[in-house]
A tleap script that builds the chain and sets N, CA, C and O, in Angstrom:
source leaprc.protein.ff14SB
mol = sequence {
  NMET SER ARG ARG ARG VAL ILE GLU LYS ALA
  ALA ARG GLU GLU ARG ALA SER ALA ILE ARG
  ARG CYS ARG ARG CYS ASP PRO CYS GLY TRP
  LEU LEU GLY PRO ASP ARG THR PRO ILE ASP
  PRO ALA VAL ARG CYS THR HIE ARG THR PRO
  THR SER PRO ALA VAL ARG ASP ILE THR VAL
  PRO ILE HIE GLU PRO ASP LEU TYR TYR GLN
  PRO PRO HIE SER PRO THR ASP PRO GLU CASP
}
set mol.1.N position { -17.772 -24.683 -28.306 }
set mol.1.CA position { -17.393 -23.300 -28.208 }
set mol.1.C position { -16.385 -22.371 -29.289 }
set mol.1.O position { -15.409 -22.828 -29.885 }
set mol.2.N position { -16.778 -21.273 -29.352 }
set mol.2.CA position { -16.015 -20.534 -30.081 }
set mol.2.C position { -14.697 -19.906 -29.494 }
set mol.2.O position { -14.238 -20.293 -28.419 }
set mol.3.N position { -14.179 -19.034 -30.161 }
set mol.3.CA position { -12.870 -18.543 -29.448 }
set mol.3.C position { -12.804 -17.573 -28.876 }
set mol.3.O position { -11.735 -17.284 -28.337 }
set mol.4.N position { -13.979 -16.669 -28.776 }
set mol.4.CA position { -14.199 -15.397 -28.139 }
set mol.4.C position { -15.273 -15.476 -27.075 }
set mol.4.O position { -15.542 -14.443 -26.462 }
set mol.5.N position { -16.147 -17.009 -26.694 }
set mol.5.CA position { -16.452 -17.352 -25.729 }
set mol.5.C position { -15.466 -17.707 -24.964 }
set mol.5.O position { -15.415 -17.306 -23.801 }
set mol.6.N position { -14.460 -18.569 -25.524 }
set mol.6.CA position { -13.162 -18.980 -24.406 }
set mol.6.C position { -12.494 -18.095 -24.267 }
set mol.6.O position { -11.768 -18.324 -23.299 }
set mol.7.N position { -12.198 -16.709 -24.890 }
set mol.7.CA position { -11.344 -16.167 -24.132 }
set mol.7.C position { -12.523 -14.928 -23.024 }
set mol.7.O position { -12.172 -14.436 -21.951 }
set mol.8.N position { -13.487 -14.768 -23.512 }
set mol.8.CA position { -14.461 -14.365 -22.352 }
set mol.8.C position { -14.642 -15.136 -21.139 }
set mol.8.O position { -14.674 -14.610 -20.027 }
set mol.9.N position { -14.731 -16.053 -21.292 }
set mol.9.CA position { -14.808 -17.207 -20.011 }
set mol.9.C position { -13.667 -16.931 -19.391 }
set mol.9.O position { -13.658 -16.420 -18.272 }
set mol.10.N position { -12.507 -17.260 -20.097 }
set mol.10.CA position { -11.126 -17.138 -19.327 }
set mol.10.C position { -11.391 -15.655 -18.261 }
set mol.10.O position { -11.401 -15.541 -17.035 }
set mol.11.N position { -11.568 -14.750 -19.271 }
set mol.11.CA position { -11.361 -13.277 -18.693 }
set mol.11.C position { -12.751 -13.260 -17.505 }
set mol.11.O position { -12.780 -12.045 -17.306 }
set mol.12.N position { -13.432 -13.605 -16.974 }
set mol.12.CA position { -14.482 -13.678 -16.326 }
set mol.12.C position { -14.291 -14.835 -15.386 }
set mol.12.O position { -15.065 -15.025 -14.448 }
set mol.13.N position { -13.321 -15.561 -15.623 }
set mol.13.CA position { -12.536 -16.167 -14.551 }
set mol.13.C position { -11.675 -15.928 -13.753 }
set mol.13.O position { -11.591 -16.266 -12.573 }
set mol.14.N position { -10.680 -15.047 -14.682 }
set mol.14.CA position { -10.016 -14.566 -13.979 }
set mol.14.C position { -10.344 -13.315 -12.795 }
set mol.14.O position { -9.714 -13.173 -11.747 }
set mol.15.N position { -11.640 -12.360 -13.323 }
set mol.15.CA position { -11.878 -11.663 -12.575 }
set mol.15.C position { -12.611 -11.977 -11.246 }
set mol.15.O position { -12.844 -11.112 -10.402 }
set mol.16.N position { -13.013 -13.500 -11.106 }
set mol.16.CA position { -13.785 -13.596 -10.268 }
set mol.16.C position { -12.843 -14.310 -8.787 }
set mol.16.O position { -13.076 -14.345 -7.579 }
set mol.17.N position { -11.559 -14.876 -9.793 }
set mol.17.CA position { -10.682 -15.177 -8.679 }
set mol.17.C position { -9.817 -13.876 -8.056 }
set mol.17.O position { -9.206 -14.028 -6.998 }
set mol.18.N position { -9.794 -12.562 -8.780 }
set mol.18.CA position { -9.228 -11.797 -8.506 }
set mol.18.C position { -10.375 -11.382 -6.807 }
set mol.18.O position { -10.016 -11.475 -5.633 }
set mol.19.N position { -11.452 -11.036 -7.246 }
set mol.19.CA position { -12.577 -10.926 -6.579 }
set mol.19.C position { -12.141 -11.569 -5.149 }
set mol.19.O position { -11.658 -10.933 -4.212 }
set mol.20.N position { -12.390 -12.846 -5.176 }
set mol.20.CA position { -12.099 -14.103 -4.336 }
set mol.20.C position { -10.704 -13.534 -3.265 }
set mol.20.O position { -10.631 -13.350 -2.050 }
set mol.21.N position { -9.685 -13.377 -4.427 }
set mol.21.CA position { -8.201 -13.151 -3.093 }
set mol.21.C position { -8.071 -11.972 -2.919 }
set mol.21.O position { -7.015 -11.754 -2.326 }
set mol.22.N position { -8.754 -10.877 -3.194 }
set mol.22.CA position { -8.715 -9.416 -2.684 }
set mol.22.C position { -9.462 -9.457 -1.274 }
set mol.22.O position { -10.299 -10.329 -1.041 }
set mol.23.N position { -9.134 -8.511 -0.378 }
set mol.23.CA position { -9.165 -8.597 0.732 }
set mol.23.C position { -9.941 -7.186 1.160 }
set mol.23.O position { -10.567 -6.841 2.162 }
set mol.24.N position { -9.596 -6.551 -0.081 }
set mol.24.CA position { -10.207 -4.885 -0.020 }
set mol.24.C position { -11.552 -4.979 0.013 }
set mol.24.O position { -12.095 -4.251 0.844 }
set mol.25.N position { -12.430 -5.842 -0.822 }
set mol.25.CA position { -13.442 -5.500 -1.539 }
set mol.25.C position { -14.463 -6.379 -1.056 }
set mol.25.O position { -14.118 -7.318 -0.339 }
set mol.26.N position { -15.993 -6.166 -1.421 }
set mol.26.CA position { -17.092 -7.458 -1.106 }
set mol.26.C position { -16.599 -8.512 -2.211 }
set mol.26.O position { -15.643 -8.466 -2.985 }
set mol.27.N position { -17.718 -9.600 -1.981 }
set mol.27.CA position { -17.656 -10.309 -3.129 }
set mol.27.C position { -18.219 -10.265 -4.562 }
set mol.27.O position { -18.028 -11.120 -5.427 }
set mol.28.N position { -19.017 -9.018 -4.688 }
set mol.28.CA position { -19.191 -8.348 -5.878 }
set mol.28.C position { -18.088 -7.421 -6.515 }
set mol.28.O position { -18.067 -7.114 -7.707 }
set mol.29.N position { -17.228 -7.040 -5.623 }
set mol.29.CA position { -15.679 -6.272 -6.128 }
set mol.29.C position { -15.972 -4.842 -5.980 }
set mol.29.O position { -15.337 -4.024 -6.644 }
set mol.30.N position { -16.983 -4.444 -5.073 }
set mol.30.CA position { -16.998 -3.051 -4.563 }
set mol.30.C position { -16.098 -2.784 -3.186 }
set mol.30.O position { -15.958 -3.680 -2.354 }
set mol.31.N position { -15.590 -1.663 -3.051 }
set mol.31.CA position { -14.581 -1.426 -2.140 }
set mol.31.C position { -15.166 -1.301 -1.200 }
set mol.31.O position { -16.234 -0.708 -1.048 }
set mol.32.N position { -14.270 -2.077 -0.131 }
set mol.32.CA position { -15.250 -1.477 1.406 }
set mol.32.C position { -13.851 -0.770 2.573 }
set mol.32.O position { -12.632 -0.864 2.424 }
set mol.33.N position { -14.491 -0.217 3.477 }
set mol.33.CA position { -13.868 0.462 4.238 }
set mol.33.C position { -12.760 -0.213 4.987 }
set mol.33.O position { -12.525 -1.376 4.659 }
set mol.34.N position { -12.125 0.261 5.830 }
set mol.34.CA position { -11.395 -0.513 7.036 }
set mol.34.C position { -11.819 -1.236 8.065 }
set mol.34.O position { -11.112 -2.103 8.579 }
set mol.35.N position { -13.605 -0.810 8.663 }
set mol.35.CA position { -14.399 -1.547 8.996 }
set mol.35.C position { -15.567 -2.772 8.186 }
set mol.35.O position { -16.653 -3.211 8.564 }
set mol.36.N position { -14.770 -3.023 6.981 }
set mol.36.CA position { -15.025 -4.056 6.184 }
set mol.36.C position { -16.684 -3.444 6.218 }
set mol.36.O position { -17.504 -4.281 6.596 }
set mol.37.N position { -17.187 -2.187 5.889 }
set mol.37.CA position { -18.582 -2.022 5.651 }
set mol.37.C position { -18.239 -1.554 4.071 }
set mol.37.O position { -17.084 -1.597 3.648 }
set mol.38.N position { -19.438 -1.074 3.196 }
set mol.38.CA position { -19.025 -0.446 1.853 }
set mol.38.C position { -18.833 0.801 2.010 }
set mol.38.O position { -19.500 1.317 2.907 }
set mol.39.N position { -17.972 1.618 1.295 }
set mol.39.CA position { -17.574 2.972 1.409 }
set mol.39.C position { -18.963 3.468 0.817 }
set mol.39.O position { -19.933 2.761 0.541 }
set mol.40.N position { -18.818 5.050 0.666 }
set mol.40.CA position { -19.971 5.640 0.340 }
set mol.40.C position { -19.173 6.850 0.015 }
set mol.40.O position { -18.532 7.509 0.833 }
set mol.41.N position { -19.277 7.081 -1.277 }
set mol.41.CA position { -19.911 6.673 -2.736 }
set mol.41.C position { -19.176 5.406 -3.005 }
set mol.41.O position { -17.952 5.360 -2.883 }
set mol.42.N position { -20.067 4.111 -3.460 }
set mol.42.CA position { -19.555 3.182 -3.843 }
set mol.42.C position { -18.078 3.098 -5.091 }
set mol.42.O position { -17.941 4.063 -5.842 }
set mol.43.N position { -17.457 2.357 -5.155 }
set mol.43.CA position { -16.067 2.513 -5.770 }
set mol.43.C position { -15.740 1.054 -5.819 }
set mol.43.O position { -15.585 0.318 -4.845 }
set mol.44.N position { -15.673 0.793 -6.854 }
set mol.44.CA position { -15.153 -0.493 -8.016 }
set mol.44.C position { -13.661 -0.815 -7.496 }
set mol.44.O position { -12.853 0.113 -7.504 }
set mol.45.N position { -13.280 -2.016 -7.069 }
set mol.45.CA position { -11.814 -2.284 -6.515 }
set mol.45.C position { -10.759 -2.322 -7.448 }
set mol.45.O position { -11.140 -1.842 -8.516 }
set mol.46.N position { -10.023 -2.558 -7.465 }
set mol.46.CA position { -8.775 -2.695 -8.385 }
set mol.46.C position { -8.319 -4.054 -8.236 }
set mol.46.O position { -7.908 -4.767 -9.151 }
set mol.47.N position { -8.431 -4.401 -6.869 }
set mol.47.CA position { -7.827 -5.929 -6.560 }
set mol.47.C position { -6.157 -5.253 -6.524 }
set mol.47.O position { -5.621 -6.345 -6.335 }
set mol.48.N position { -5.340 -4.578 -6.553 }
set mol.48.CA position { -4.152 -4.462 -6.365 }
set mol.48.C position { -3.528 -4.609 -5.078 }
set mol.48.O position { -3.642 -3.558 -4.447 }
set mol.49.N position { -3.099 -5.232 -4.634 }
set mol.49.CA position { -2.108 -5.557 -3.535 }
set mol.49.C position { -2.043 -3.824 -2.565 }
set mol.49.O position { -1.558 -2.902 -3.221 }
set mol.50.N position { -2.404 -3.567 -1.453 }
set mol.50.CA position { -2.584 -2.257 -1.080 }
set mol.50.C position { -1.322 -2.115 -0.613 }
set mol.50.O position { -0.621 -3.041 -0.206 }
set mol.51.N position { -0.897 -0.514 -0.684 }
set mol.51.CA position { 0.194 -0.035 -0.162 }
set mol.51.C position { 0.262 -0.010 1.470 }
set mol.51.O position { -0.575 0.586 2.149 }
set mol.52.N position { 1.562 -0.864 2.106 }
set mol.52.CA position { 1.576 -0.758 3.528 }
set mol.52.C position { 1.740 0.685 3.900 }
set mol.52.O position { 2.716 1.263 3.421 }
set mol.53.N position { 0.980 1.308 4.634 }
set mol.53.CA position { 1.075 2.244 5.409 }
set mol.53.C position { 2.565 2.489 6.145 }
set mol.53.O position { 3.201 1.629 6.755 }
set mol.54.N position { 2.951 3.876 5.932 }
set mol.54.CA position { 4.050 4.118 6.104 }
set mol.54.C position { 4.344 4.119 7.560 }
set mol.54.O position { 4.049 5.049 8.312 }
set mol.55.N position { 4.933 3.039 7.908 }
set mol.55.CA position { 5.049 2.443 9.435 }
set mol.55.C position { 6.991 2.192 9.677 }
set mol.55.O position { 7.800 1.405 9.185 }
set mol.56.N position { 7.083 3.227 10.599 }
set mol.56.CA position { 8.303 2.939 10.989 }
set mol.56.C position { 8.867 1.810 11.381 }
set mol.56.O position { 8.171 1.334 12.277 }
set mol.57.N position { 10.194 0.849 11.049 }
set mol.57.CA position { 10.896 -0.211 11.914 }
set mol.57.C position { 11.246 0.316 12.974 }
set mol.57.O position { 11.979 1.299 13.081 }
set mol.58.N position { 10.695 -0.363 13.920 }
set mol.58.CA position { 11.013 -0.211 15.341 }
set mol.58.C position { 12.775 -0.458 15.737 }
set mol.58.O position { 13.608 0.035 16.498 }
set mol.59.N position { 12.725 -1.168 15.052 }
set mol.59.CA position { 14.333 -1.502 15.483 }
set mol.59.C position { 15.568 -0.733 14.535 }
set mol.59.O position { 16.779 -0.952 14.549 }
set mol.60.N position { 15.029 -0.065 13.976 }
set mol.60.CA position { 15.805 0.931 13.248 }
set mol.60.C position { 15.934 2.282 14.266 }
set mol.60.O position { 15.014 2.518 15.050 }
set mol.61.N position { 16.995 3.054 14.213 }
set mol.61.CA position { 17.522 4.028 15.283 }
set mol.61.C position { 16.400 5.241 14.185 }
set mol.61.O position { 16.126 5.073 12.996 }
set mol.62.N position { 15.906 6.526 15.182 }
set mol.62.CA position { 15.095 7.420 14.164 }
set mol.62.C position { 16.271 8.207 13.697 }
set mol.62.O position { 16.185 8.839 12.644 }
set mol.63.N position { 17.229 8.213 14.318 }
set mol.63.CA position { 18.436 9.466 13.521 }
set mol.63.C position { 19.660 8.475 13.914 }
set mol.63.O position { 19.810 8.405 15.134 }
set mol.64.N position { 20.442 7.802 13.262 }
set mol.64.CA position { 21.588 7.200 12.627 }
set mol.64.C position { 22.465 8.504 13.537 }
set mol.64.O position { 22.215 9.710 13.534 }
set mol.65.N position { 23.389 7.873 14.169 }
set mol.65.CA position { 24.485 8.898 14.595 }
set mol.65.C position { 25.399 9.574 13.782 }
set mol.65.O position { 25.646 8.744 12.907 }
set mol.66.N position { 26.084 10.630 13.529 }
set mol.66.CA position { 26.657 10.971 12.433 }
set mol.66.C position { 28.392 11.063 13.697 }
set mol.66.O position { 28.709 11.864 14.577 }
set mol.67.N position { 29.001 9.958 13.198 }
set mol.67.CA position { 30.487 9.990 13.991 }
set mol.67.C position { 31.260 11.390 13.635 }
set mol.67.O position { 31.825 12.156 14.416 }
set mol.68.N position { 31.143 11.464 12.526 }
set mol.68.CA position { 32.137 12.616 12.219 }
set mol.68.C position { 31.394 13.849 12.585 }
set mol.68.O position { 31.774 14.728 11.811 }
set mol.69.N position { 30.998 14.058 12.954 }
set mol.69.CA position { 30.000 15.564 13.369 }
set mol.69.C position { 30.842 16.507 14.069 }
set mol.69.O position { 31.519 16.091 15.009 }
set mol.70.N position { 30.892 17.824 13.705 }
set mol.70.CA position { 31.428 18.634 14.920 }
set mol.70.C position { 31.103 19.845 14.594 }
set mol.70.O position { 31.312 20.462 13.550 }
set mol.71.N position { 30.451 20.223 15.784 }
set mol.71.CA position { 29.685 21.239 15.636 }
set mol.71.C position { 30.372 22.383 15.042 }
set mol.71.O position { 31.589 22.259 14.909 }
set mol.72.N position { 29.702 23.731 14.569 }
set mol.72.CA position { 30.157 24.690 14.420 }
set mol.72.C position { 31.027 25.507 15.324 }
set mol.72.O position { 30.588 25.693 16.459 }
set mol.73.N position { 32.204 26.033 15.006 }
set mol.73.CA position { 32.542 27.083 15.988 }
set mol.73.C position { 32.074 28.637 15.866 }
set mol.73.O position { 32.076 29.309 14.834 }
set mol.74.N position { 31.749 28.969 16.925 }
set mol.74.CA position { 30.806 30.559 17.023 }
set mol.74.C position { 32.270 31.413 16.788 }
set mol.74.O position { 33.339 31.063 17.287 }
set mol.75.N position { 32.109 32.426 16.052 }
set mol.75.CA position { 33.498 33.422 16.264 }
set mol.75.C position { 33.448 34.075 17.466 }
set mol.75.O position { 34.517 34.566 17.832 }
set mol.76.N position { 32.465 34.220 18.204 }
set mol.76.CA position { 32.856 34.339 19.675 }
set mol.76.C position { 33.577 33.923 20.667 }
set mol.76.O position { 34.154 34.520 21.575 }
set mol.77.N position { 33.455 32.584 20.326 }
set mol.77.CA position { 34.377 31.526 21.218 }
set mol.77.C position { 35.653 31.325 20.852 }
set mol.77.O position { 36.056 30.891 19.774 }
set mol.78.N position { 36.507 31.784 22.150 }
set mol.78.CA position { 38.309 31.605 21.572 }
set mol.78.C position { 38.338 30.154 21.295 }
set mol.78.O position { 37.657 29.221 21.723 }
set mol.79.N position { 39.444 30.237 20.352 }
set mol.79.CA position { 39.852 29.023 19.759 }
set mol.79.C position { 41.462 28.542 20.506 }
set mol.79.O position { 42.453 29.241 20.716 }
set mol.80.N position { 41.214 27.049 20.784 }
set mol.80.CA position { 42.220 26.411 21.603 }
set mol.80.C position { 43.686 26.556 20.461 }
set mol.80.O position { 44.783 26.115 20.804 }
savepdb mol mol.pdb
quit
């Protein structure tokens, strides 16, 4: 085998491996929708790990309490 053929074969095997590992595309490398059907218009998959949706961790409070917060005083309120 020539050196070029070896390089092309390695690249082809790497692409096939990426398609097999990817959960977002079909066996031919086309991107699928959330219901696992082909999307329209057809788009080639990049086989990158999808970014996780922005989901809040339910163990973390929505607002951290500010322990040193003091409400501002209104000028009409008498000061003690």
